[in-house]
KOLDODREN-396934 format. One record per residue (C-alpha): x, y, z. Coordinates in steps of 0.05 Angstrom, whole numbers, plus 5000, padded with zeros to 4 digits. Layout:
N
XYZ;...
END
This chain:
317
408664471591;410964561508;418964741527;423764901478;430064801494;435965241466;442364921460;448564881407;449165561369;455765721335;459666021398;466065701414;462765191465;457364901420;458664191439;457964331511;451964641494;448964101457;450163661520;446864071576;441564131520;441263391516;440063281596;435863911611;431163581552;431062931583;429163221660;424063681625;420362991595;421562711663;416863201690;411663161643;413663691595;413263681517;422163871516;422664051442;430164201429;431964751389;439564851345;439165631338;440665831277;437266351225;429966011226;430165911297;425966641300;420266331256;420865641302;420765971370;414666511338;410065951309;412165431353;406665451406;411865441460;409665571529;417365761560;423765721533;429565371566;436365761546;441765201549;446965631504;453865731532;457166311507;457166811453;450066901415;447066571482;449966791544;450867471515;444067791521;442967721446;438667131453;435467481513;433567951466;430067601410;425767211461;423567901492;422468141425;417267511416;414667551484;417266851503;418566701567;425366501588;429866201635;435566531675;438567291664;434767871626;438068221576;442968771614;445368211662;446667741616;451468201568;455168421629;456667811655;459267571591;464368271589;469668031636;471968681625;465569111650;463268581710;470268681736;470669431732;463369301777;465068901827;471969211838;468069851846;463369591893;470069261943;469168561910;476268251905;477568151837;484968071810;488168701785;486268661701;487269021637;484169111572;488169011508;485269061434;489268521392;488168531331;494868261288;500568151313;503068361389;508868811398;514868691443;513569281483;506769161501;509168421525;514268721567;509469221595;504568741615;510368281652;512768891685;505669021704;502468421734;509067881732;509067221717;505266771718;499967201680;493667011653;490267171590;483267111558;478367251516;474367861543;467867461523;468766811516;466566241569;469665411589;477165711591;477065811512;482766141494;484866141564;493366221577;496666171632;503866461617;509766341650;514766681600;515067291554;514166791492;508166541522;504967201542;505667371457;503066701443;496666691491;495167451475;494967191395;491866641419;485666911457;485267471391;482567001347;476266901405;475667601409;479468291392;478468481461;482668141508;483768091583;491468011619;489867931690;494967831755;494767141775;491766951831;495066331874;490265921919;484365381919;480665371865;473065351877;466265581852;459065831872;453065661848;447166171857;439966131850;434366571858;426966291827;426366941860;429166831929;436366851931;439866111944;447766081949;449465381940;453965011977;462465181957;465164711908;472464571905;475464461840;481063931828;483563781763;488763231739;490663831690;495664341703;490164761687;482664641698;481564791622;475664501575;479463781570;479063841653;472263971654;468963551594;473262941603;470462441650;475162321708;479662911684;477063301744;473663281815;469063591851;469663591930;463763921966;463964282007;471064621994;476864462033;477765112057;475965522129;469365602142;470266292156;473166302077;467465982050;461866472086;467166972050;465966711988;458566531997;457767202015;462467621957;458167081903;451367301930;453568071930;456367881850;450067571827;445868171861;450668711836;450268521761;442168521755;442167671749;436267211762;434466491757;441866161760;448566391756;455066051771;460766421807;467766231793;473366451860;480266291877;480566331951;488366601981;491766342036;488966912081;482166672059;480567192021;475267001958;478167341891;472267281835;474267131771;467667181725;459866991735;457166541682;450266611673;448765961634;453165441672;454064761645;448464281653;452063701633;453263101675;460063311690;457964021706;459164421773;451664841783;448564131783;453463761827;452064381878;444564411876;445863601889;449163761947;443464261976;438363791959;436263981895;436063531842;437363591770;429663541750;427564031809;432964511786;429664541721;422364591752;424565211793;428065551726;421665481689;416465611740;421066271757;421266541682;413566431668;412266781730;417467261713;414367341651;407167431680;409068001722;413068361688;410869101670;409169331591;405269171530;404968461503;403768211431;401367471448;
END
């Protein structure tokens, strides 16, 4: 097949997306496909419309790639594409909406609220959120990934500066109660049958598993299975699968979780286009389940084509 690999773009995760796209292209070529990298810009519509592509592999992270916008464009172009659909993508990138849905269904989510940050931050706002959620306090943009704009604030000054930082990436900002515990991630595949991958524990050399720890060789380590009790691993896997299904995901996703001392999994977010670089979490978890990176890409492409062939509605191709 002739496959367009969307990567790059203009989100804060552009560089990671380019790396994911390069690895995907190599894998697809190894499977015998003609893979063409497409760095999304204002000409992308014409490139995809006129390129004779059989499928699109979406390796765009963050806004304009993981938020339903590109998915909507691909629907209009009537092209098969990997990953979740428009609604699921838009829901999952919005930490507020996704968190509200998961909490309403009884999935454990650390208590949070949304603030609108335009310019400065009032002292009474800082005082109120600290009084309600305590310290340390997690602050992050409502619609970003890769810990872009994330602060774990340990005092009032850090809360104020963290709100300003998050507000640079999104006027909608999440403040969330800090949940102590073991940081794990659970990959989920649905191509189309649901498969929850082994739990993966993240050990970071940095105080926080931040952008540097994620994408700099040697700054973090993956332990599979996670060093938590078997009952906690089962609970985390069940919660990840529930969240994936509840939010309407398909193809693949990575669910980030904190497991507390009692073994309770607390869900932080669901990533519908997780990193696919050589250092990324989902490919490692898939490998632990006996799924090579090439096999992962093959499944995603075949699922995208099958989903497109079986959908109901008029087509223009």
